[in-house]
N, C-alpha and C positions, 0 to 999 in steps of 0.2 A: 290435361294432367292437373289434378288438384293438389295444392301444396299445404303443408302443415299450418302455415299462418292463416290460410283461408278457412281451414276447419276451426281454428281457435276463434277467429273473428265471427264465424257462424254461431259458435257456442255462446259467445258474449252477447250477440244480438238476441239470442233466444232467452238469455237471462241466467245462464250458468255462471256461478260465482265461486271465488276462492273459498274453500271451507265447506262447500256443498257435499251432502250425502246424496249420491246419485245412483239410481237403479236404471240400467240401460237395457231396453229391448231393441233389437236391431235386425235389419236386413242389410247385410254387408254389401251385396251387389247393388243395392239402390244408391249407395253413396257415390258410385262412379269410380273412375281410375285415380287412385291416390298415389302420389310419389312416396314410395316406401311401404305401401300396402297397409295391412292390418296393424303393423307395428306403429306406423305414423298415426293411425286412427286412435289407438289406445293412448299413445303419448300425448295427443292433443287433449284427450279427456283428462289425463292426469295433470297436465299443465293448467287446464281450466279450473280444476278443483283444488289444486295446490297441495302443499304439504299437510294442511289441516283437513283435507277432504277425504272422502271415501267413495270408492266405486264398488257397486254390487251388480253382478250379472246373474241371471238365471242359469242354472246348469242342470236343467230338467232331464229326467231319465224315464220318460213315459213307456219306452219299450220294455222296461222291466215288469210292467203290469201284465204283460202277455206271457210271462214265464212262470213255470211251476217252481216253487221254493226259490224265489229270486234272491240274488245277492247284489247288493249295492256296494261297489268298491269305491272308497272315498277318493282314491288316486286314479284308478284305471277306468271307471265307468264314464264314458264320454257324454257330454251334453248333446241333446238332440234338438236344440232350439237355435240353430244358426252357427255359421262359421265363426263370427266374431266372439260369440259366447264361449266356444271351445278354445279359440286362440287365447283369449284372456285367461281362461282357467289354466291352461297349460304353461303360459309364459309370464303371467303377471300376478295371478292370485296368490295370496299368502295363506289361504285357508278355504275350506269348503264345509258347508253345513251338511247334516246327515238326515236324509229323508228318502223314502223309496222312490217317489216320483218328483218331488219338488225341492231339490237342493239348490243352494246358491254358492257362488264363489265371490270372494271380495279381496280388496287390498285397501290399505289406508288406516287412518287413526281409529276408526270404529269397527274395523273388520271383525275382530274377535267378539265384540259385544253383539254385533248383528248375527253372527254365525253360530252362537252358542244358545241352545234351547233344549227343552225336554224332547227325548226321542219319540215320545208318543204323540207328538203334535200333529194337527191337521195340516193340509197343504198350504192354506192361506189364512191361518189364524192370526189374531192380533199380536201373538208372541212369536210368529214366524219372522225370519229375517226381513221380509218385505214389510210386514206389519209393524215391526219395530222401527224400520227406516221411516215409514210414514208418520208414526207418532213423534219421531225425533225431528220432524220438520224437513225430511228429505224430499227429493224431487224424482219424478220418473221421466226419463228421456226416451221418447219413442222415435227411433231413427228408421224411417221408411216403413213404419208399422201403423196400422189403423187402430181404432178404438176396440175392435173385437179381439185384439191381442193384449189388451190392458189387464194384465194379471192382478194389478192392484185393486180393481173393482171387485174381485173375488174376496178380498179382505173385508170389504164392507158387507158383502153378502153373508160371510161367516159371522161377522160381528153382530149382525141383525138377525141371525138365525132364520134365514128365509126358508120356507118349507120345501123348496125343490133341491136344496143342497143337502145330500145325505152321505154319510161316511161308512166305510167298511174296513175291517181288519184284513190283513193278508197273512194267513197262517203259513209258517215256514219261511217268512222273509228274514233275511239276515243282512248285516253289513260287515265289510272287511276293512280293517284299518291296521296298518303295520303288519300285514300278513295274518292277522288273527280275526276269526269269525265271531260275531256277536249276534244275539237276537235283535231284531229290528221291529219295534212296535208301532212305527209311524202309521197313521191312518191315511187312507186314500179315499177318493171321492167317486161316487157313482156318476157316470156320464150324464150331462144335462145340457140343454141348449139355452143360449143367452144372446142378448142383443145390446151390447154396450154402446153402440152408436146413439142410443137414446140418451146417453149422458151428455153428449156434445153441447147442446144448447144451454144446459144448466151449468156446465163447467165454464162455458164462455161467459154467461151472464154473471157468474160469481167472480170471474177473473182468475180462476184456478188453472187455466190453460193458456199457453202462448204458442203461436204457430210460427214456423220459420223453415229454415233448411239447414242441412248438414251435408256439405258437398252438394251432390245432386239430389239428395233424398229429402222429400217432404218430412218435416220433423215437428214433434210436439214436445213441449216441456210442461209437465203437470205437477202442481203442488200436491204432495202426499196428504197433508192435512186438509187442504181444500177439497180434494177428491173424497176423502173420508166423510167430511162434514156434509158435502152435497149429496153423495150417494146414500148415506145413512138417513138423511131427511126424506129423500124420495122413497126409500124402502120402508121407512116408518109409516108413511102415508099409504103406500101400496106395496106390500111385501113381494109381490110377483112382478114388479115394474120392469125388472131387467131380464125376466124369463122370456125367451123368444116366443113361446106358445101363448103368452098372456096377451090380452086385448086391451 
């Protein structure tokens, strides 16, 4: 049985500090059996970041892309990217951004700033919640997740306008807030293949990533600014460096 104080110690060892802006990608099962379950996990993150900190979780809704005239409900549309993401959204988040496929939920000092953006935004633009967190010196905590789930690398791809990332409109898309339907102009991305494992040695060399554990889960803490700087330099030299089909 894993206790709250052990989780907090793991976060401190990784480098999570009071006041941090933290985006969390997670595999809840990988953490192991925690006394108090998901509630204890979230509380340990809140304790680690403190009153001046902010937690940001993806609340993605990829399933809406398969629907005709899809409706994104700010309150009711569940996150499809893991149990902890949905648990946080339903029990701790104070707000949620609006995007057909790539919304985020958050709580803390900078939640409103991160979650407010133009409705026509692309999934991982520099002005998206994740893009803003990275620019503000935030960190990405990868709990039991590998590099190929590192959504933040897509921010660098969009910023550098790599040729294999292309966007499309979704005619008929709408969002519902407070029971009222509105048009939703957010852009989605055509599917593409990528290999973010290629970033690992460069992030390690630059000191932008730290490895550790969170409970039983192999965990990484990645500097948002460090990732942007490293990935953008690589893509400037080779725009298709992160595309899986590139050689």
